[in-house]
N, C-alpha and C positions, 0 to 999 in steps of 0.2 A: 204295262209301263211301271218302272219302279218307282218305289217310292209309294204308290198307291193305296189306300183303303179305303174300303167302303164300309161304315158304320152307322147304326143309329145315332140320330140327336137326344140329345137331352138337354133340361132348363138351361148347365152349363154354358150350352152353346149360344145362348140367347141373343147376346152381340155380335158374333158372328154370323148368324142367321137375316140378322136384322140387316145389318151392314152390305152383305150380299145380295140382298132382295133388294135395297136401295139402287144397286150399281145395277142393277137388272130390270127394272122395271119404271114407268113412270110413276111418279106422287101417287095419281089417281088409281093407278091400278097395284100397287105394291101394299103388302100387306105388313101392316105396324109391327112396332114391340110388344102391344097387348096381344094383337091376333096370336103372334107366336109366341108369347108366354101361353095361352091357354092352350093352343096347339100341343107345344112342349109338355106341359103339366096333364094333360087329359089324353091326350093318344099319342106318344112318342114311337110308339112300335110304327107307325104313318109317315118315319121322320127320317130317309135317309140324306147323307154328310158324304160326301165322297171328301177327301183330303189327299193333295199331294206333298212329300215330305212336311206333313205335318200342318199345311196347310188349308182350307178349305176353299175349294175349288167349284163344288158344284151340290147341288142339292136338288131333293123332290120332297113334297111334302102332301099330305091329304088327309082325311079321316074314309074308315071304313062305315058303312050304311047296310041298310035294308032297301034303302030309297033306288028308284032302279035310274033318274036324272039328279045331273049335279043342280042345284040351285044357289041361289047366292047367299042366303039365309044360314046356308054351312060355314060361309067362310068365317062367321062369325060368334059361332055360338056350338053346344053340345048336343040340344035336343033330338040330333038324328043320327048322332055316334051309334052303333053297336059294335061292341068289341069283336064278333064272331058274325059281324054284317057280309052281307052276298057279293058286296062291290067296295071296291076300293075308289074313293074319288079322291082326283088327283087336283090340288089347290095351285101349284105352281113346282116349275122346272127352271131352276137359273143356274148358270156358269158364268163365273165372273168374268166380264167382260175381255180381258187378257188371256184368259183359255177357253175363247167358244173357237168353233172347227176344232179343235183338241182330238173329239172324243168322247170328252167326259160325259156329257150328258146321255149319249148311248149306251156307255157302259154303263151308269146308271140306271138309266131305262131297264135294262136287262137282267139286273138286277132285282129290280123292283118285280117284274113280271115276273122273275123265277121267283119270287119270294110268294109272289101272289096264288101261284099255279099252288106251293106247298102248302099254302094255306085252303086251300080247297074253295077259293072263292070264285062266284059268276065272272068275273073281272074288273077291270079297271076303265074309268069314266076319267074326261078331262075336257076342257075346255082351251080352245087356241084362234090365234087368228089365222088367218084362211091362209098367210103365207106360210107357214109350220105345218099344214097338212099335209104335204109331202113328209115332213119328218118324222111325223106318227107315223104316217101310213106304213113306211118301212118296218115297224115293230109289229105289222098287222091290224091297228087301230084302222077303224072304218068309219069316215065321217056321217053323222046322222043330221047335218045341216045346220043352219041359224040357231043357235040357243035361243032361249028365255032370257038369257042373262044380260042383265045391265050394268054389271060389274065395271066401275072408272070409264063408264059411258063408252065404252068400248064396245065392237061387234065381235061375238064370239063364235065360231061352232064347235057345236058336240063330236067327241069322239070316243068311241067304245070299243073296247080291246075285248071280246067275249073268248073265256078261257075253259067254261064248260057250262053245260046246260044248265039254267036254272034250278035250284034245287026246292 
């Protein structure tokens, strides 16, 4: 699609990504400005932003770690972050409601997978609600069942995309 670019987000995008998150998730599940500040200052290489004609439309963010499973403590701290970690943990995949079903999240996910392969990581782990399992399965993610996560009081399923054997 013309006018679409994918780039790494940086701290100057904090207002934009905070508002995009608020438009996509219930308050109990949405990351707040403080969480995005932590992520953008400490691991901006794990934050992708898709823009159409200069407007932020979709984003994916997370962190790299050597931990094998995503846990709630990762959302608000940097203790488990490892720049050369084996796994990319995805915290959020969000597309502005008006642009949902346009394929932007898919386009962005393909880029994240491509970048993760280039970095020779073992793979990508995320949690999602049950209704999104088919979406992530299209990219090769496999459900590992209900996660231990209690984030936002929701039931989450952990999904894993293995890109190469454990190092």
